[in-house]
C-alpha positions in Angstrom: -23.1 -0.8 -32.2 -20.8 -2.0 -29.5 -20.4 -5.7 -28.9 -17.9 -6.9 -26.2 -15.5 -9.5 -27.3 -13.9 -11.2 -24.3 -15.8 -12.2 -21.2 -14.5 -12.5 -17.6 -11.3 -14.4 -17.0 -13.3 -17.3 -15.3 -15.5 -17.7 -18.5 -12.5 -17.2 -20.8 -10.4 -19.9 -19.4 -13.2 -22.4 -18.6 -13.8 -23.6 -22.2 -12.2 -24.0 -25.6 -12.3 -21.3 -28.3 -15.0 -23.3 -30.2 -17.2 -23.6 -27.1 -16.7 -20.0 -26.2 -18.0 -18.9 -29.5 -20.8 -21.5 -29.5 -22.0 -20.0 -26.2 -22.0 -16.5 -27.8 -23.8 -16.6 -31.1 -24.3 -12.8 -31.1 -20.5 -12.3 -31.0 -20.1 -14.6 -33.9 -22.7 -12.7 -35.9 -21.0 -9.4 -35.0 -17.6 -10.7 -36.2 -19.1 -12.0 -39.4 -20.8 -8.6 -40.1 -17.6 -6.9 -41.2 -16.8 -7.1 -44.9 -13.7 -9.0 -46.1 -11.6 -5.8 -46.3 -10.9 -6.1 -42.5 -9.6 -9.5 -41.3 -11.5 -9.3 -37.9 -11.2 -13.1 -37.3 -7.5 -12.9 -37.7 -7.4 -10.1 -35.1 -9.8 -11.9 -32.8 -7.6 -15.1 -32.8 -4.4 -13.1 -32.3 -5.9 -11.1 -29.4 -7.3 -14.3 -27.9 -3.9 -15.9 -28.0 -2.4 -12.9 -26.3 -5.0 -12.8 -23.6 -4.7 -16.6 -23.0 -0.9 -16.2 -22.5 -1.7 -13.5 -19.9 -4.6 -15.2 -18.1 -2.9 -16.6 -15.0 -3.4 -13.4 -13.0 -6.9 -12.0 -13.1 -5.9 -8.3 -12.7 -3.4 -8.6 -15.6 -6.0 -10.3 -17.8 -8.6 -7.6 -16.9 -6.3 -4.8 -17.7 -5.1 -6.2 -21.0 -8.7 -7.2 -22.0 -9.9 -3.6 -21.5 -7.1 -2.1 -23.7 -7.2 -4.8 -26.3 -11.0 -4.5 -26.8 -10.7 -0.8 -27.2 -8.0 -1.2 -29.8 -9.9 -3.8 -31.8 -13.0 -1.8 -31.9 -11.1 1.4 -32.9 -9.3 -0.5 -35.7 -12.4 -2.1 -37.0 -14.9 0.7 -36.7 -12.7 3.9 -37.1 -9.5 2.9 -38.9 -11.1 0.1 -41.0 -8.0 -2.1 -40.8 -6.7 -5.0 -38.7 -4.5 -4.1 -35.7 -1.8 -6.3 -37.2 -1.3 -3.8 -40.0 -1.0 -0.7 -37.8 1.7 1.9 -38.4 3.3 4.4 -36.0 0.8 7.0 -37.2 -2.1 4.7 -36.4 -0.8 4.2 -32.9 -0.5 7.9 -32.4 -4.1 8.4 -33.7 -5.3 5.7 -31.3 -3.6 7.3 -28.3 -5.3 10.6 -29.3 -8.6 8.9 -29.5 -8.2 7.3 -26.0 -7.6 10.8 -24.6 -10.8 12.1 -26.2 -13.1 9.2 -27.4 -16.4 9.9 -29.2 -19.3 10.5 -26.7 -21.1 7.4 -27.8 -18.1 5.3 -26.9 -18.4 6.4 -23.2 -20.8 4.9 -20.6 -21.6 6.4 -17.2 -21.0 3.2 -15.3 -18.9 0.0 -15.6 -21.2 -2.7 -16.9 -20.8 -6.5 -17.4 -20.0 -7.5 -20.9 -22.3 -10.5 -21.3 -25.6 -11.6 -19.8 -26.7 -15.2 -19.6 -30.1 -15.7 -21.2 -31.8 -19.0 -22.2 -28.5 -20.9 -22.1 -26.4 -18.5 -24.2 -24.4 -15.3 -23.4 -25.8 -12.2 -25.1 -23.9 -8.9 -25.2 -24.9 -6.3 -22.7 -26.4 -3.4 -24.6 -25.4 -1.0 -21.9 -21.7 -1.9 -22.1 -19.3 0.7 -23.6 -15.5 0.6 -24.2 -14.9 3.6 -22.0 -16.6 4.8 -18.9 -16.8 8.0 -16.8 -17.8 8.0 -13.2 -18.6 10.6 -10.5 -15.8 10.4 -7.8 -16.9 8.4 -4.8 -16.7 11.4 -2.4 -19.0 13.5 -4.6 -21.5 10.7 -5.0 -21.7 10.2 -1.3 -22.0 14.0 -0.6 -24.9 14.2 -3.1 -26.6 11.3 -1.3 -26.1 12.9 2.1 -27.5 16.2 0.9 -30.3 14.6 -1.2 -29.1 16.5 -4.3 -28.7 15.4 -7.9 -25.6 13.5 -8.8 -23.2 15.9 -10.6 -22.7 15.0 -14.3 -19.5 12.9 -14.7 -16.7 14.2 -16.9 -14.4 11.9 -18.9 -10.7 12.3 -18.5 -7.9 9.9 -19.2 -5.1 10.3 -16.6 -1.4 10.0 -17.6 -1.3 6.7 -15.7 -4.2 5.3 -17.7 -2.5 6.4 -21.0 0.7 4.6 -19.9 -1.5 1.4 -19.4 -2.8 1.8 -22.9 0.7 2.1 -24.3 2.0 -0.8 -22.2 -0.8 -3.1 -23.2 -0.4 -2.3 -26.9 3.4 -2.8 -26.7 2.9 -6.2 -25.1 0.3 -7.2 -27.6 2.4 -6.2 -30.6 5.5 -7.9 -29.1 3.5 -11.1 -28.7 2.3 -10.9 -32.3 5.8 -10.2 -33.5 7.2 -13.2 -31.7 4.4 -15.4 -33.1 5.2 -14.1 -36.6 1.7 -12.4 -36.8 3.3 -8.9 -37.2 6.5 -7.9 -38.9 7.2 -4.9 -36.6 6.1 -3.4 -33.4 4.9 0.1 -34.2 5.0 1.1 -30.5 8.7 0.9 -30.5 8.8 3.6 -33.2 7.3 6.1 -30.9 10.3 6.2 -28.6 10.4 9.2 -26.4 7.6 10.8 -28.3 5.0 8.9 -26.2 5.6 11.4 -23.4 3.3 13.9 -25.2 0.4 11.6 -24.1 1.7 10.5 -20.7 2.7 14.0 -19.5 -0.4 15.9 -20.5 -1.6 17.3 -17.2 -0.2 18.3 -13.8 -0.7 15.3 -11.5 -1.0 16.5 -7.9 -0.5 13.6 -5.5 -3.5 12.7 -3.4 -3.3 11.0 0.0 -4.8 7.6 0.2 -4.8 7.3 3.9 -7.4 8.1 6.5 -6.6 10.2 9.5 -6.0 8.9 13.0 -9.4 10.4 14.1 -11.1 8.7 11.2 -9.4 5.4 12.0 -10.7 5.6 15.6 -14.2 5.9 14.2 -13.7 3.0 11.7 -12.3 0.5 14.2 -14.9 1.5 16.9 -17.7 1.0 14.3 -16.2 -2.3 13.1 -16.2 -3.7 16.6 -19.7 -2.4 17.2 -21.0 -4.0 14.1 -19.2 -7.3 15.0 -21.0 -7.3 18.3 -24.4 -6.6 16.7 -24.1 -9.1 13.8 -21.2 -11.6 14.4 -22.2 -13.8 11.5 -21.1 -11.1 9.0 -19.0 -8.6 10.8 -16.7 -10.6 13.0 -15.1 -11.6 9.6 -15.1 -8.0 8.4 -13.5 -6.7 11.6 -10.7 -9.3 11.2 -10.3 -8.2 7.5 -10.0 -4.6 8.4 -7.5 -5.2 11.2 -5.4 -7.5 9.0 -5.3 -5.0 6.1 -4.2 -2.0 8.2 -1.9 -3.9 10.6 -0.1 -6.1 8.0 -0.4 -3.7 5.0 -2.3 -6.3 3.0 -3.7 -6.1 -0.5 -7.2 -7.6 -0.9 -5.7 -10.5 -2.9 -3.7 -11.4 0.2 -7.0 -12.3 1.8 -9.1 -13.4 -1.2 -6.4 -15.4 -2.8 -5.8 -15.9 -6.5 -6.0 -18.5 -9.2 -3.1 -20.6 -7.8 -3.4 -19.9 -4.1 -6.1 -19.8 -1.4 -5.2 -18.5 2.1 -5.7 -20.8 5.0 -5.3 -20.4 8.8 -2.0 -22.3 8.3 -0.6 -19.2 6.5 -0.1 -17.9 10.0 3.3 -19.3 11.1 4.9 -18.8 14.5 8.6 -17.9 14.4 11.1 -17.7 17.3 10.0 -14.2 18.3 6.5 -13.7 16.8 4.0 -14.6 14.1 4.3 -14.3 10.3 1.6 -14.2 7.7 2.7 -16.1 4.5 1.2 -15.0 1.2 1.5 -15.6 -2.5 1.4 -12.1 -3.9 1.9 -10.2 -7.1 3.6 -12.3 -9.8 3.0 -15.4 -7.7 5.8 -14.4 -5.4 5.9 -16.2 -2.1 6.5 -13.8 0.8 5.8 -13.2 4.5 4.6 -10.3 6.6 5.4 -9.7 10.2 2.2 -9.8 12.4 1.7 -7.4 15.3 0.9 -9.0 18.7 -2.4 -7.1 19.0 -3.4 -8.3 15.5 -3.1 -11.8 16.9 -5.6 -10.8 19.5 -8.1 -10.0 16.8 -7.3 -13.3 15.1 -8.0 -15.1 18.3 -11.4 -13.3 18.6 -12.2 -14.2 15.0 -11.3 -17.9 15.5 -13.4 -18.1 18.7 -16.3 -17.0 16.6 -15.5 -19.9 14.3 -15.3 -22.3 17.3 -11.6 -22.7 16.7 -8.7 -22.6 19.2 -7.2 -19.1 19.6 -4.1 -19.7 17.5 -3.7 -21.7 14.3 -1.8 -25.0 14.4 1.1 -25.7 12.0 -0.2 -26.5 8.5 -3.8 -25.9 9.4 -6.0 -26.2 6.3 -9.0 -24.3 7.6 -9.9 -21.6 5.0 -8.9 -18.1 6.3 -12.3 -16.8 5.2 -15.7 -18.4 4.7 -19.0 -17.2 3.4 -22.0 -17.2 5.7 -23.2 -20.4 4.1 -19.8 -22.0 5.0 -18.3 -22.1 1.5 -14.5 -21.6 1.7 -13.0 -18.4 0.4 -14.4 -14.9 -0.2 -14.2 -12.9 -3.4 -12.5 -9.5 -3.5 -15.9 -8.0 -4.4 -17.6 -9.4 -1.3 -14.8 -8.2 0.9 -15.1 -4.7 -0.5 -18.9 -4.7 -0.1 -18.7 -5.8 3.6 -15.9 -3.3 4.4 -17.8 -0.5 2.7 -20.7 -1.0 5.1 -18.4 -0.3 8.0 -17.0 2.8 6.3 -20.5 4.1 5.5 -21.6 3.8 9.1 -18.3 5.3 10.5 -18.9 8.3 8.1 -22.5 8.7 9.3 -21.3 8.7 12.9 -18.7 11.4 12.3 -21.3 13.6 10.5 -23.8 13.1 13.3 -21.2 14.1 15.8 -20.8 17.4 13.9 -17.2 17.0 12.9 -16.1 19.6 10.3 -16.2 18.9 6.6 -12.4 18.9 6.5 -12.3 16.2 9.1 -14.8 13.8 7.4 -14.3 14.5 3.7 -11.5 12.0 2.9 -13.4 9.2 4.6 -16.0 9.5 1.7 -13.3 8.6 -0.8 -11.8 5.8 1.3 -11.6 2.4 -0.3 -10.4 -1.0 0.9 -6.9 -0.4 -0.4 -6.6 2.7 1.7 -6.1 0.5 4.8 -2.8 -0.7 3.4 -1.5 2.8 2.9 -3.0 4.0 6.2 -1.3 1.3 8.2 2.1 2.1 6.6 1.6 5.8 7.1 0.9 5.4 10.8 3.8 3.0 11.3 6.5 4.6 9.2 7.8 7.0 11.9 8.4 4.0 14.2 9.8 1.5 11.7 13.1 0.9 10.0 12.5 1.8 6.3 14.1 -1.4 5.1 11.8 -3.5 7.3 8.7 -1.6 6.2 9.7 -2.1 2.6 9.9 -5.8 3.1 6.5 -6.0 4.8 5.0 -3.7 2.1 6.7 -6.0 -0.5 7.9 -3.1 -2.6 10.5 -4.1 -5.1 12.4 -0.9 -4.7 13.4 0.9 -1.5 12.8 4.2 -3.3 9.1 3.4 -3.5 8.8 3.1 0.3 11.0 6.1 0.9 9.1 8.4 -1.5 5.6 7.5 -0.2 6.1 7.1 3.6 9.3 8.9 4.5 9.0 12.6 3.8 11.9 14.0 5.9 13.0 16.5 3.2 9.4 17.7 2.7 9.0 18.1 6.4 12.2 20.1 6.6 11.1 22.4 3.7 7.8 23.1 5.4 9.5 23.7 8.7 11.9 26.2 7.1 9.2 28.3 5.3 7.1 28.2 8.5 9.7 30.5 10.1 9.7 32.9 7.2 7.3 35.8 6.7 6.1 37.9 3.7 7.0 41.2 5.4 10.7 41.6 6.4 
């Protein structure tokens, strides 16, 4: 019933439209299976043009692809009309559907869209437009206790609904500019879209590990680097860079237009900087702590390089074990997760309380960025932290890492009692 339409960004940009379709005969058969009342081919080409115009950054492409595929399938299978003819009422109905999709539209895991078989790409029968997953912490707890995995529940957060709306709005604006649509039905919603984006109370959750947990993580990373230098010297360096310089994974894995090298470390008058090409292909730099340079020297010695990089050095920042330059974000996450898993096991074995270990089960690679900023905020000028975090607005840094008003409010009520 469900046939994915657009493959990974790498596959999407690597060939012409004709070649893409020739490599996916099942997709062509699927598109031809609709009767003439729904112009699916017109939708396909309009959506393809939109994705192509947003394919420079992989994360942008992936997000738009997800939302566009859901919209196309809903239009063709449920609404029986091309998306280019949608009205405001249709957009409202689609947002309602995204909040509560039919059970058969929901998978229990994220699956690849196509599988290469005998020279052609065939649709993955297990792929679904939506997915529901057990939270990472609950999955790990079930594995530790040798119990069955709890059944996942589907829910669409307000943030996810905002992504749906933003993607639709961008798609319709693109088609309007290309004279493929006469109006943008999203604009007709106006403030009414808040009924979908403010559906539930969103309680902020910390995305930082504690200082105790960090002690276990860094100790474990160093231990694993000593045991297996070929893999974990690199992982130790990655973890230290992410927490010390507040990096995103793309700052180490690179992107379509930039691959980090050792030459990205540049010595200034008073210290070292790490230069990156970040979100939106913006060139920026991050101040590097002196003891972070100690870990860089350790990593470079493992690679048989001098302790510090030379100006303009072209040696790749990361290499695979086979020597290939560059490391994917997925591989980085996989290696770091091994360190987190062992650190968690050590804390459990040491009989730390559930409260002390629980958040480590949920920790992901991106948590290191937030953890480093959380640790450093009390000792840093907010403006300087904003620049190293590369936040566009000072308010973002202030709201997340500087909670003086919250601290004052808690301190005030701590002095008050129920009985007077």
